[in-house]
VMD Tcl script that draws the C-alpha trace (Angstrom):
set ca {
  {-33.74 33.29 91.02}
  {-31.22 30.52 91.83}
  {-31.85 26.99 90.66}
  {-34.53 25.23 92.70}
  {-34.51 21.71 94.16}
  {-37.17 19.28 95.35}
  {-35.87 17.07 98.18}
  {-37.63 13.67 98.47}
  {-36.98 11.65 101.66}
  {-38.21 8.04 101.98}
  {-36.55 4.91 103.34}
  {-37.99 2.81 100.48}
  {-36.01 2.86 97.23}
  {-39.10 1.87 95.22}
  {-40.97 4.95 96.45}
  {-38.05 7.23 95.56}
  {-37.79 5.65 92.10}
  {-41.53 6.10 91.57}
  {-41.27 9.77 92.58}
  {-38.36 10.29 90.19}
  {-40.17 8.61 87.26}
  {-43.27 10.71 87.88}
  {-41.69 14.11 88.57}
  {-38.56 14.37 86.39}
  {-40.43 14.48 83.01}
  {-42.81 17.18 84.29}
  {-40.31 19.36 86.15}
  {-37.09 19.23 84.05}
  {-35.94 22.62 85.36}
  {-35.92 21.38 88.97}
  {-33.03 19.59 90.68}
  {-34.69 16.41 92.03}
  {-32.72 15.12 95.05}
  {-33.60 11.65 96.41}
  {-32.58 10.63 99.93}
  {-33.22 7.24 101.58}
  {-31.60 8.19 104.91}
  {-33.38 10.99 106.76}
  {-30.43 11.36 109.14}
  {-28.46 12.92 106.27}
  {-31.17 15.45 105.37}
  {-29.55 18.49 107.03}
  {-26.18 17.67 105.47}
  {-27.70 17.33 101.98}
  {-29.44 20.70 102.40}
  {-26.10 22.33 103.26}
  {-24.44 20.74 100.22}
  {-27.20 22.01 97.91}
  {-26.91 25.51 99.37}
  {-23.14 25.46 98.85}
  {-23.77 24.57 95.19}
  {-26.12 27.54 94.83}
  {-29.25 25.36 94.71}
  {-32.24 26.39 96.86}
  {-34.58 23.73 98.29}
  {-38.10 24.84 97.38}
  {-40.12 21.73 98.30}
  {-39.50 18.87 100.75}
  {-41.48 15.63 100.25}
  {-41.07 13.32 103.24}
  {-42.50 9.95 104.28}
  {-44.09 9.77 107.75}
  {-43.01 6.29 108.91}
  {-39.21 5.92 108.77}
  {-36.51 4.42 110.96}
  {-35.36 6.90 113.60}
  {-37.28 10.16 113.42}
  {-40.83 10.33 112.10}
  {-41.56 12.37 109.00}
  {-43.25 15.20 110.92}
  {-40.13 15.55 113.12}
  {-37.84 15.58 110.08}
  {-40.00 18.23 108.42}
  {-40.01 20.31 111.62}
  {-36.19 20.27 111.76}
  {-35.84 21.14 108.08}
  {-38.52 23.83 108.40}
  {-36.42 25.52 111.11}
  {-33.48 25.51 108.68}
  {-35.55 26.33 105.55}
  {-38.65 28.23 106.74}
  {-39.69 29.21 103.20}
  {-39.55 25.67 101.72}
  {-42.96 24.06 101.16}
  {-43.40 20.78 103.05}
  {-45.41 17.77 101.85}
  {-45.95 14.65 103.96}
  {-46.35 11.40 102.03}
  {-47.63 8.23 103.75}
  {-50.42 5.77 104.22}
  {-50.08 5.46 108.00}
  {-50.01 8.98 109.44}
  {-52.14 9.73 112.46}
  {-54.11 12.93 112.88}
  {-51.59 13.93 115.57}
  {-48.79 13.51 113.04}
  {-50.55 15.71 110.48}
  {-51.38 18.29 113.15}
  {-47.77 18.30 114.38}
  {-46.54 18.83 110.83}
  {-49.02 21.68 110.35}
  {-48.03 23.39 113.59}
  {-44.27 22.84 113.54}
  {-43.40 22.46 109.88}
  {-45.95 24.67 108.11}
  {-47.31 21.63 106.24}
  {-48.36 22.63 102.72}
  {-50.11 19.39 101.78}
  {-50.67 15.83 102.98}
  {-50.72 13.04 100.33}
  {-51.89 9.54 101.16}
  {-50.23 6.45 99.66}
  {-50.87 5.23 97.07}
  {-51.08 8.66 95.52}
  {-52.84 9.63 92.31}
  {-50.28 10.71 89.72}
  {-52.22 13.82 88.76}
  {-52.66 14.77 92.42}
  {-48.90 14.37 92.99}
  {-48.03 16.52 89.97}
  {-50.56 19.21 90.84}
  {-49.37 19.27 94.46}
  {-45.74 19.73 93.41}
  {-46.70 22.39 90.85}
  {-48.77 24.28 93.45}
  {-45.95 24.05 96.01}
  {-43.35 25.31 93.52}
  {-45.65 28.11 92.35}
  {-46.30 29.12 95.95}
  {-42.56 29.15 96.73}
  {-41.79 31.23 93.62}
  {-44.62 33.63 94.38}
  {-43.32 34.17 97.91}
  {-39.83 34.79 96.59}
  {-41.27 37.23 94.05}
  {-43.20 39.04 96.79}
  {-40.04 39.26 98.90}
  {-38.11 40.70 95.98}
  {-40.98 43.07 95.26}
  {-41.15 44.23 98.88}
  {-37.40 44.74 98.92}
  {-37.59 46.67 95.66}
  {-40.41 48.82 97.04}
  {-38.46 49.52 100.22}
  {-35.37 50.49 98.23}
  {-37.49 52.61 95.94}
  {-39.05 54.45 98.87}
  {-35.67 55.11 100.47}
  {-34.29 56.28 97.16}
  {-37.18 58.66 96.64}
  {-36.80 60.14 100.12}
  {-33.10 60.81 99.54}
  {-33.69 62.37 96.14}
  {-36.47 64.66 97.39}
  {-34.30 65.86 100.26}
  {-31.23 66.41 98.08}
  {-32.58 67.90 94.86}
  {-35.95 69.26 93.84}
  {-34.89 69.00 90.19}
  {-35.28 65.23 90.45}
  {-39.09 65.46 90.77}
  {-39.60 64.22 87.23}
  {-37.59 61.10 87.99}
  {-39.50 60.64 91.26}
  {-42.84 60.78 89.44}
  {-41.65 58.08 87.07}
  {-40.64 55.90 89.99}
  {-44.08 56.41 91.55}
  {-45.69 55.35 88.29}
  {-43.63 52.16 88.36}
  {-44.62 51.62 91.98}
  {-48.33 51.94 91.15}
  {-47.93 49.61 88.18}
  {-46.18 47.09 90.39}
  {-49.09 47.15 92.83}
  {-51.56 46.88 89.95}
  {-49.85 43.77 88.62}
  {-49.21 42.01 91.93}
  {-51.73 43.07 94.61}
  {-55.43 42.10 94.75}
  {-56.84 45.55 95.51}
  {-60.10 47.37 94.78}
  {-61.84 50.62 95.72}
  {-65.57 50.66 96.48}
  {-67.97 53.55 97.17}
  {-70.25 53.78 100.22}
  {-73.12 52.18 98.28}
  {-71.01 49.10 97.58}
  {-70.32 49.83 93.90}
  {-66.86 48.98 92.58}
  {-64.89 52.07 91.50}
  {-61.57 50.50 90.47}
  {-59.74 47.17 90.55}
  {-56.12 46.15 90.00}
  {-55.04 44.00 87.07}
  {-54.02 41.26 89.53}
  {-57.57 41.36 90.95}
  {-59.09 40.94 87.46}
  {-56.82 38.03 86.60}
  {-57.62 36.25 89.87}
  {-61.39 36.43 89.41}
  {-61.62 36.15 85.61}
  {-63.19 39.56 84.88}
  {-62.08 42.68 83.03}
  {-62.06 45.95 84.94}
  {-64.88 47.24 82.70}
  {-67.04 44.27 83.71}
  {-66.48 44.90 87.42}
  {-66.68 48.70 87.69}
  {-70.16 49.74 88.75}
  {-71.13 46.25 90.00}
  {-72.10 45.58 93.62}
  {-68.96 44.36 95.38}
  {-70.77 42.16 97.92}
  {-73.09 40.44 95.43}
  {-70.49 39.87 92.69}
  {-67.65 38.23 94.61}
  {-68.85 37.06 98.03}
  {-70.51 33.66 97.73}
  {-71.87 33.05 101.23}
  {-71.91 36.36 103.04}
  {-75.15 37.27 104.79}
  {-76.80 40.70 104.81}
  {-76.09 40.83 108.55}
  {-72.34 40.32 107.94}
  {-72.29 43.03 105.27}
  {-74.12 45.45 107.58}
  {-71.65 44.74 110.40}
  {-68.67 45.47 108.12}
  {-70.31 48.67 106.82}
  {-70.99 49.91 110.36}
  {-67.33 49.47 111.25}
  {-66.21 51.34 108.12}
  {-68.64 54.21 108.80}
  {-67.04 54.54 112.23}
  {-63.68 55.03 110.53}
  {-62.33 51.65 111.61}
  {-60.58 48.93 109.58}
  {-62.15 45.47 109.26}
  {-60.11 42.30 108.77}
  {-61.32 38.72 108.47}
  {-61.75 35.59 106.35}
  {-64.46 35.43 103.70}
  {-65.35 33.04 100.88}
  {-65.24 34.52 97.37}
  {-66.40 33.10 94.05}
  {-64.66 33.69 90.70}
  {-66.44 34.19 87.40}
  {-66.13 30.49 86.50}
  {-67.72 29.45 89.81}
  {-64.48 28.50 91.59}
  {-64.68 29.22 95.31}
  {-61.69 30.46 97.27}
  {-60.99 31.59 100.81}
  {-59.65 35.12 101.20}
  {-58.02 37.04 104.03}
  {-59.55 40.47 103.48}
  {-58.44 43.85 104.86}
  {-61.02 46.62 104.39}
  {-60.03 50.22 105.20}
  {-62.30 53.29 105.03}
  {-61.65 56.06 102.49}
  {-62.28 59.55 103.86}
  {-62.89 62.84 102.03}
  {-61.79 66.13 103.61}
  {-60.19 64.12 106.39}
  {-63.48 63.06 107.97}
  {-66.38 62.10 105.65}
  {-66.30 58.36 104.78}
  {-66.95 58.03 101.05}
  {-66.11 54.34 100.56}
  {-63.43 51.77 101.30}
  {-60.39 49.99 99.92}
  {-60.14 46.19 100.00}
  {-56.83 44.28 99.89}
  {-57.04 40.50 99.50}
  {-54.78 37.48 100.11}
  {-55.73 34.01 98.87}
  {-55.63 31.54 101.81}
  {-57.48 28.65 100.13}
  {-54.63 26.15 100.56}
  {-54.35 26.95 104.27}
  {-58.10 26.49 104.73}
  {-57.94 23.09 103.00}
  {-55.32 21.91 105.52}
  {-57.35 23.36 108.41}
  {-60.45 21.56 107.14}
  {-58.56 18.26 107.08}
  {-57.77 18.58 110.78}
  {-61.47 18.86 111.77}
  {-63.01 16.40 109.27}
  {-63.75 12.69 109.58}
  {-61.99 11.05 106.62}
  {-64.60 8.33 106.04}
  {-67.84 10.35 106.09}
  {-66.72 13.91 105.37}
  {-68.56 15.10 108.49}
  {-66.91 17.10 111.24}
  {-64.91 14.95 113.68}
  {-65.04 14.57 117.47}
  {-62.41 17.28 118.00}
  {-64.56 19.85 116.20}
  {-67.67 18.62 118.02}
  {-66.05 19.35 121.38}
  {-65.13 22.86 120.22}
  {-68.50 23.73 118.63}
  {-70.67 22.39 121.47}
  {-69.35 25.04 123.85}
  {-69.72 27.77 121.22}
  {-73.35 26.88 120.47}
  {-74.21 26.95 124.17}
  {-72.69 30.43 124.50}
  {-74.80 31.63 121.56}
  {-77.94 30.83 123.58}
  {-77.34 34.04 125.55}
  {-78.46 36.14 122.57}
  {-80.79 33.65 120.85}
  {-84.52 33.03 121.13}
  {-84.25 29.57 119.61}
  {-84.03 26.14 121.21}
  {-80.73 24.28 120.89}
  {-81.06 20.53 120.28}
  {-78.18 18.06 120.65}
  {-78.95 14.80 118.82}
  {-76.92 11.69 119.64}
  {-77.52 9.06 116.97}
  {-76.48 5.40 116.95}
  {-76.95 2.75 114.25}
  {-78.90 -0.18 115.71}
  {-77.08 -3.55 115.82}
  {-74.19 -2.18 113.75}
  {-71.71 -4.80 114.97}
  {-74.04 -7.51 113.76}
  {-74.26 -5.71 110.42}
  {-70.46 -5.61 110.11}
  {-70.13 -9.27 111.07}
  {-72.78 -10.30 108.54}
  {-72.00 -8.06 105.55}
  {-68.32 -7.20 106.13}
  {-66.53 -4.01 107.12}
  {-66.54 -2.59 103.58}
  {-70.34 -2.69 103.57}
  {-70.32 -1.23 107.08}
  {-68.17 1.68 105.89}
  {-70.60 2.27 103.04}
  {-73.47 2.50 105.55}
  {-71.53 5.06 107.59}
  {-70.92 7.13 104.48}
  {-74.57 6.98 103.41}
  {-75.80 8.03 106.83}
  {-73.13 10.78 106.89}
  {-74.37 12.09 103.53}
  {-77.94 12.08 104.80}
  {-77.02 14.07 107.91}
  {-74.90 16.49 105.88}
  {-77.78 17.15 103.49}
  {-80.07 17.95 106.41}
  {-77.63 20.61 107.62}
  {-76.77 22.06 104.20}
  {-77.89 25.65 103.82}
  {-78.82 26.06 107.48}
  {-77.03 26.56 110.76}
  {-77.07 22.88 111.70}
  {-73.81 20.95 112.18}
  {-73.27 17.19 111.70}
  {-70.48 15.17 113.32}
  {-69.19 11.62 113.49}
  {-68.19 11.26 117.14}
  {-67.48 7.52 117.36}
  {-67.53 4.29 115.36}
  {-71.25 4.21 114.47}
  {-72.22 7.19 116.60}
  {-73.16 10.57 115.15}
  {-74.23 13.93 116.54}
  {-76.26 16.88 115.29}
  {-76.40 20.42 116.67}
  {-79.62 22.10 115.47}
  {-81.65 25.21 116.31}
  {-85.45 25.17 116.41}
  {-88.20 27.69 117.13}
  {-90.32 25.29 119.21}
  {-90.08 21.97 121.04}
  {-92.71 20.50 118.73}
  {-90.47 21.26 115.73}
  {-87.72 19.15 117.30}
  {-89.99 16.14 117.67}
  {-91.22 16.45 114.07}
  {-87.65 16.73 112.82}
  {-86.52 13.61 114.72}
  {-89.41 11.63 113.22}
  {-88.52 12.85 109.73}
  {-84.90 11.83 110.30}
  {-85.92 8.28 111.19}
  {-88.22 8.19 108.14}
  {-85.32 9.37 105.94}
  {-83.10 6.56 107.27}
  {-85.90 4.06 106.65}
  {-86.22 5.41 103.11}
  {-82.60 4.47 102.43}
  {-83.82 0.85 102.45}
  {-80.58 -0.65 103.72}
  {-81.24 -4.34 104.42}
  {-80.11 -5.67 107.82}
  {-80.89 -9.37 107.88}
  {-78.62 -9.86 110.91}
  {-80.74 -7.55 113.06}
  {-82.79 -9.35 115.75}
  {-85.75 -7.30 114.54}
  {-85.11 -8.20 110.91}
  {-85.95 -5.89 108.02}
  {-84.01 -2.71 107.24}
  {-81.30 -0.88 109.14}
  {-82.56 1.61 111.74}
  {-81.20 4.23 114.15}
  {-81.85 5.23 117.74}
  {-81.82 8.91 118.75}
  {-81.36 10.71 122.06}
  {-82.10 14.46 122.06}
  {-81.30 16.91 124.83}
  {-83.21 20.16 124.22}
  {-82.09 23.49 125.70}
  {-84.60 26.33 125.96}
  {-83.61 30.00 125.53}
  {-82.18 31.38 128.77}
  {-80.83 28.04 129.96}
  {-77.04 27.70 129.72}
  {-75.77 24.26 130.78}
  {-72.17 23.18 130.64}
  {-71.07 21.33 127.53}
  {-70.37 18.20 129.57}
  {-73.83 18.26 131.19}
  {-75.58 18.66 127.84}
  {-73.55 15.87 126.27}
  {-74.12 13.46 129.15}
  {-77.89 14.05 129.08}
  {-78.11 13.48 125.33}
  {-75.94 10.38 125.56}
  {-78.05 8.93 128.39}
  {-81.20 9.59 126.33}
  {-79.65 7.70 123.43}
  {-79.12 4.63 125.62}
  {-82.64 5.06 126.98}
  {-83.93 4.83 123.40}
  {-81.85 1.71 122.79}
  {-83.04 0.05 126.00}
  {-86.61 0.76 124.91}
  {-86.14 -1.58 121.97}
  {-84.06 0.51 119.52}
  {-85.45 2.39 116.52}
  {-86.74 4.86 119.13}
  {-86.42 8.58 119.90}
  {-85.93 9.79 123.50}
  {-86.26 13.55 124.08}
  {-85.87 15.54 127.28}
  {-85.96 19.30 127.89}
  {-83.08 20.47 130.04}
  {-84.25 22.16 133.21}
  {-83.15 25.63 134.36}
  {-80.08 25.34 136.57}
  {-79.15 21.88 135.25}
}
mol new
graphics top color blue
foreach p $ca { graphics top sphere $p radius 0.5 }
foreach p [lrange $ca 0 end-1] q [lrange $ca 1 end] { graphics top cylinder $p $q radius 0.2 }
display resetview
């Protein structure tokens, strides 16, 4: 592999010096190139290439004179599609991050001021990812050349079979060392695993063989999901999707999994083969784009997407769908009295409370505005919704957050508007949202610290 470079682009000399001081001692084998003028980025890349140096990672500030960081990364990504891109700033908007993800294949976003350990780990992960991709490319090329060589040798001379068998052995060993692959019988018991698979999950092959594949590695897969995958395999079809796995030490990772049926005598399905690709880093970036940074809840963008999905699920559900709109009473007065830092702490505490209520179930919690939150919950009965709303208000009261600036005095409270959809009713997302929002303001007009609930009528 040619010598690798990390290209750092920032219009502030102090930032570039800080990056150099932090990275050079930890990555002595890397050519660290510092650039304070983004307009020269393409030219510097060409000069490095001419010197036989390959740019593996590009670290770029977002706010710079001329082009923004996401635009610079997009241009460099078109020139260097394999280079890992990292955006470094304290002022990037969600649109900027999203643009960098979509157009520049953003590997990671780091906020200023960065944590030194986070910076080092990010650069190490980016370099490792780049090297791994290069290794895979070389491996794929080697495999292709090997296959072509074997075909020529078989056609030309049968006496070369011994050499061909040796090449096949090398091929299998290469797969064993580099591909996460396993074979499983129709009962779900593991029959064999590659060495790469064992290293990724922290087991030996002896510890895995004979264990139930679904129970050992899949952390949050339901029996219904397993049954659906098995049905597809029994029909002789391949299944592909994203699943969450758990390693021996408890580390969770997201996997792109390809499951293909294994047939005996050309017809009878006797098990399946699973090939895995770790997509954890990609999922982290995806999660950032749908998460509210302050509370950790889903953001308004994800709320808009999920509301329509939940309504469509009513077609095959016998449960009631409840949309809660929640607002903190007299929150502006709280901010004015206690300060915005205290206000942010209240938002985080309420966000944690709502997240805990959804944990382990099918409920979803969102922050949709400044002090406005939303819940999407399923219930068996209308009475269960009313009981849950009362318990939510009691839980907020139990937080005991003093609000001396409230006209009512005492502790901080919330108002709740709930639009309830019965099975068989399928309103538009906009209609459901408007009803819930109007119920919220009805609760506030009634004196706040109130719950207003209405069942949506058929045909609404």
